[in-house]
C-alpha positions in Angstrom: -210.9 59.0 -90.2 -209.6 62.2 -91.5 -206.0 62.1 -92.8 -204.9 65.4 -91.1 -206.0 64.3 -87.7 -203.3 63.3 -85.4 -203.4 60.5 -82.9 -203.5 61.7 -79.4 -200.8 60.6 -76.9 -201.9 58.7 -73.9 -201.6 60.8 -70.7 -198.7 59.7 -68.5 -196.8 60.8 -65.4 -193.2 61.9 -65.8 -191.3 60.9 -62.7 -187.9 62.2 -63.6 -188.5 65.7 -62.1 -189.8 63.9 -58.9 -186.6 61.8 -58.7 -184.4 64.9 -59.2 -186.1 66.7 -56.3 -185.9 63.6 -54.1 -182.2 63.2 -54.9 -181.5 66.9 -54.0 -183.4 66.5 -50.7 -181.4 63.3 -49.9 -178.1 65.0 -50.5 -179.2 68.0 -48.4 -179.9 65.8 -45.4 -176.7 63.7 -45.8 -174.6 66.9 -45.9 -176.3 68.7 -43.0 -176.5 65.7 -40.7 -173.6 65.1 -38.3 -172.7 61.5 -37.7 -170.7 61.9 -34.4 -171.0 59.9 -31.3 -171.8 61.8 -28.1 -168.7 60.4 -26.4 -166.4 62.3 -28.8 -167.9 65.8 -28.2 -166.1 68.4 -26.1 -168.8 69.7 -23.8 -168.9 73.1 -22.1 -171.8 73.2 -19.7 -174.0 76.2 -20.0 -175.0 78.5 -17.2 -178.3 77.8 -15.6 -180.5 80.8 -15.8 -183.4 79.3 -13.9 -181.3 78.0 -11.0 -182.6 78.9 -7.5 -180.7 80.6 -4.8 -178.1 78.7 -3.0 -178.5 80.6 0.3 -178.6 77.6 2.5 -178.5 77.7 6.3 -176.2 75.3 8.1 -174.3 74.3 5.0 -171.0 72.9 4.1 -169.3 74.6 1.2 -166.9 72.4 -0.9 -165.0 74.1 -3.7 -163.0 72.4 -6.4 -160.8 74.3 -8.8 -159.9 73.3 -12.4 -156.8 71.4 -11.2 -158.8 69.4 -8.6 -157.7 71.2 -5.5 -160.2 71.1 -2.7 -161.5 73.8 -0.3 -163.7 72.9 2.6 -165.5 76.0 3.9 -162.9 78.2 2.2 -160.0 76.2 3.8 -157.6 74.3 1.5 -157.5 70.6 2.3 -155.9 67.5 0.7 -158.0 64.5 -0.4 -157.2 62.6 2.8 -158.1 65.7 5.0 -161.3 66.1 3.0 -162.3 62.5 3.6 -161.7 62.8 7.4 -163.4 66.2 7.6 -166.5 65.1 5.7 -166.6 61.9 7.8 -166.6 64.0 11.0 -169.2 66.4 9.5 -171.5 63.4 8.6 -171.3 62.1 12.2 -172.2 65.5 13.7 -175.4 66.1 11.7 -176.3 64.5 8.5 -179.1 67.1 7.9 -176.5 69.6 6.7 -176.6 70.5 3.1 -173.5 70.5 0.9 -173.0 73.3 -1.6 -170.5 72.1 -4.3 -168.8 74.8 -6.2 -166.7 73.6 -9.1 -164.9 75.3 -11.9 -166.3 74.5 -15.4 -162.9 73.0 -16.3 -162.9 70.6 -13.3 -162.7 67.0 -14.3 -166.0 65.2 -13.8 -164.1 62.4 -12.0 -163.1 64.8 -9.2 -166.7 66.1 -8.8 -168.2 62.7 -8.6 -165.5 61.6 -6.1 -166.5 64.6 -3.9 -170.2 63.7 -4.2 -169.5 60.1 -3.4 -167.5 61.0 -0.3 -170.4 63.2 0.9 -173.0 60.5 0.3 -170.8 57.8 1.9 -170.7 59.7 5.1 -174.5 60.5 5.3 -174.5 63.9 3.6 -176.9 63.3 0.7 -178.3 66.8 0.3 -175.9 68.2 -2.3 -176.5 71.2 -4.4 -174.3 72.4 -7.3 -173.5 76.0 -7.7 -173.9 77.4 -11.2 -173.1 80.7 -12.8 
């Protein structure tokens, strides 16, 4: 063996740069992910661009404003009057369609109450008006 010859190092894999890259990626995902539950989000429903026309024949129009006030065919009614009116409409012809027009700020509880009243009295064909 020649005295000036050096011993060759064994080839190896340096994993420190790989760990650095993986750490950066992990921090990126942890920072950009949002860990919120769906229940805590404030939802504003979007407009429906693909909604069909609500030009229905023989229909009942029920409107609910943001405060929960009801209009039956453009006539203001109380909850009790609405229940009686929708009951009467259901006995006349349950083939009528109901067009529900609600403000985007209307509580969901009020909208579901109106839909439940309609279905209870045989008016199950309900459409919701969008923007």
